[in-house]
Phi, psi and omega in degrees: 000143183234141174239120176264148190235130172233143180308124180082357189220135176235131176225134181246137180214157174235017173283116181301326180287324179292316174291314172309316191285357177258357184271136175293150173293132185301146175299139180261131179265186174302153185295141182253116180247134179290135186307325175308320179295317178298317176299321177303312184299314175302313181293327167295319176301311177303320178296323176299317180295318174305308181298316184300319185294319177290327190243358176078016174169167185288156159294151174239166176121196176292176171307313185288323179288329178287316174299321175304306176306310183286344173258032169111350177280060176223172187303331179249005174075021186277137179268110174266353178257123167296151188301326182288341174267354188272071178250116185232145170276190178295335185269359181089007187270148185280123177249164187272186180288356176254014175064027176259132176302134179282157177254133182253122181242108182283106178274330177195182178304321191253348187233115178236142175264137173242135186229128170261145186283344176078184185307323182285358182052027181238128175288158180060041165244175190286353187258002184299149170252123195230134179228154165225000000 
């Protein structure tokens, strides 16, 4: 049972929903992201750098076009993506462990930012995982 006090009024309730509604939200700290997810993004970035070293620049295009280039659709048919990183959705896009497509941002011919939306599945929030 919980008692709430307003000057001049005392109300008691045993309704759990009413009690929960009056509880303040706990403070939120920084998002916690599994280390394996960071390692996965770092490994993907490493594979992109290897592609860039071999061909003089990163693959360009959409997520699916970049995946195609990394997975053998390049001049020498070299596969840069190991099987454990090759998680694709129905559109042929590389997805993170939360089944959200990675976002590839071409920063220069030799540098690409890879962004996972993280556990909340929303890009550009504090739990995003970023690798270069």
